[in-house]
C-alpha positions in Angstrom: 50.6 -24.4 87.5 53.7 -26.2 88.6 53.5 -29.1 86.3 51.9 -32.5 86.1 51.8 -35.4 88.6 51.1 -38.9 87.5 49.6 -41.1 90.3 49.2 -44.8 90.6 48.1 -47.1 93.4 49.2 -50.4 92.1 48.6 -52.2 95.4 46.4 -51.2 98.3 49.2 -50.1 100.7 51.4 -48.2 98.2 51.0 -45.0 96.1 53.4 -44.2 93.3 53.9 -40.7 91.9 56.0 -39.2 89.1 56.3 -35.4 88.7 56.6 -34.0 85.2 57.4 -30.3 85.4 56.7 -27.7 82.8 59.7 -25.4 83.1 60.4 -21.8 82.3 60.9 -22.4 78.6 58.2 -25.0 78.5 60.7 -27.8 78.5 59.1 -30.9 80.0 61.3 -32.9 82.4 60.8 -35.9 84.5 61.3 -34.2 87.9 61.0 -36.8 90.5 59.4 -40.0 91.6 58.2 -41.5 94.9 56.7 -44.7 96.2 55.0 -44.1 99.6 52.8 -46.0 102.0 49.2 -45.2 101.0 48.5 -43.5 104.4 51.6 -41.2 104.2 50.7 -37.6 105.0 53.1 -36.3 102.3 51.0 -37.5 99.4 48.6 -34.6 99.4 51.4 -32.1 99.5 53.1 -33.7 96.5 49.9 -33.2 94.5 49.2 -29.5 95.3 49.0 -27.1 92.4 49.7 -29.8 89.8 47.6 -31.2 87.0 46.7 -34.7 88.2 46.9 -37.7 85.9 45.8 -40.9 87.4 45.9 -44.6 86.4 42.8 -46.7 86.5 43.9 -48.2 89.9 44.4 -44.7 91.4 41.2 -43.2 90.1 38.9 -44.5 92.8 41.0 -42.7 95.5 42.3 -39.6 93.6 39.6 -39.1 90.9 39.9 -39.5 87.1 42.4 -36.7 86.6 43.4 -35.3 83.2 43.4 -37.7 80.2 46.8 -38.1 78.5 45.2 -39.4 75.4 43.2 -36.2 75.2 46.5 -34.2 75.6 47.9 -36.1 72.5 44.7 -35.4 70.6 44.7 -31.7 71.6 48.2 -31.4 70.2 47.2 -33.1 67.0 44.1 -30.8 66.7 46.2 -27.6 67.3 48.8 -28.7 64.8 46.1 -29.3 62.2 44.7 -25.8 63.0 48.1 -24.3 62.6 48.5 -26.0 59.3 45.2 -24.6 58.2 46.2 -21.1 59.3 49.5 -21.5 57.4 47.6 -22.6 54.3 45.2 -19.6 54.6 48.1 -17.2 55.0 49.9 -18.6 51.9 46.7 -18.5 49.9 46.2 -14.8 50.7 49.6 -13.9 49.5 50.2 -12.8 45.9 51.3 -15.7 43.8 54.9 -14.3 43.5 55.3 -14.7 47.3 53.8 -18.1 47.9 57.1 -19.9 48.4 57.0 -20.1 52.2 58.2 -23.3 53.6 55.5 -25.2 55.5 56.2 -25.7 59.2 57.7 -29.1 60.1 55.9 -30.3 63.2 57.5 -33.0 65.3 56.0 -36.5 65.5 53.3 -36.7 68.1 53.3 -39.9 70.2 49.6 -40.8 70.3 50.2 -43.9 72.5 52.4 -44.6 75.4 55.4 -47.0 75.2 55.6 -49.4 78.1 58.4 -48.5 80.5 60.1 -50.7 83.1 60.9 -48.9 86.4 63.6 -50.0 88.9 60.7 -50.7 91.3 58.1 -52.8 89.4 55.3 -51.0 91.3 56.3 -47.8 89.5 56.2 -49.1 85.9 52.6 -48.0 85.1 53.2 -44.5 86.5 56.5 -44.2 84.7 54.9 -45.2 81.4 52.3 -42.5 81.8 54.8 -39.9 83.1 57.2 -40.5 80.2 54.3 -40.1 77.7 53.3 -36.8 79.3 56.9 -35.7 79.2 57.2 -36.6 75.5 54.0 -34.9 74.6 54.9 -31.7 76.5 58.3 -31.7 74.8 56.6 -32.0 71.4 54.2 -29.2 72.4 57.2 -27.0 73.3 58.7 -27.5 69.9 55.4 -26.8 68.2 55.0 -23.5 70.1 58.6 -22.5 69.3 57.9 -23.1 65.6 54.5 -21.2 65.8 56.2 -18.2 67.4 58.8 -18.0 64.6 56.0 -17.2 62.2 54.3 -13.9 63.1 51.2 -14.8 61.0 50.6 -17.9 63.2 50.7 -15.8 66.4 47.1 -14.9 65.9 46.5 -18.5 66.9 47.5 -18.4 70.5 49.1 -15.1 71.0 52.7 -13.8 71.1 53.9 -15.9 74.0 54.4 -19.6 74.2 51.4 -21.5 75.7 52.4 -24.0 78.4 49.7 -26.4 77.4 47.6 -26.9 74.3 44.1 -25.3 74.2 41.5 -27.5 75.8 43.7 -29.7 77.9 44.1 -29.2 81.7 42.2 -26.0 81.7 39.4 -24.9 84.2 37.4 -28.0 83.2 40.2 -30.4 84.4 40.8 -30.4 88.1 44.2 -29.6 89.5 44.8 -30.9 92.9 44.4 -28.2 95.6 45.4 -28.2 99.2 
């Protein structure tokens, strides 16, 4: 996967896209934006290989795409599971070794914050793209914290996961050529 693309079609003759890339170290960055005529041949190429997130206005043309709210809830669920795994580990230790410091998870933004883009047509796509970016940055920090504790590696393995379990997997379509 080469990241996430947020698509909006705020008016009939324009399509707006924002790329959010998941980089080598999982860092999420806003990687590019475009406003194109709705019949532009480049649109399909800009979507290839990316997890597609669509606004309500773009869904009729591009499909429902991945749910960003579900991404936030997947991160919340995985953080809760990691807390439970930590508690189970501590409970299994002899009482003299139960002084481990609990993980400090970052705050998970469960709702988007409205953003204003330079081009007003791009504001809805920017709002969603920034939310995705924030969530993936939070996920990166959670994974880094998980990997510093070997007893939490049983939950997800020894390498950082690019996305939380259950979000944008085989059951969520990525745009193909």
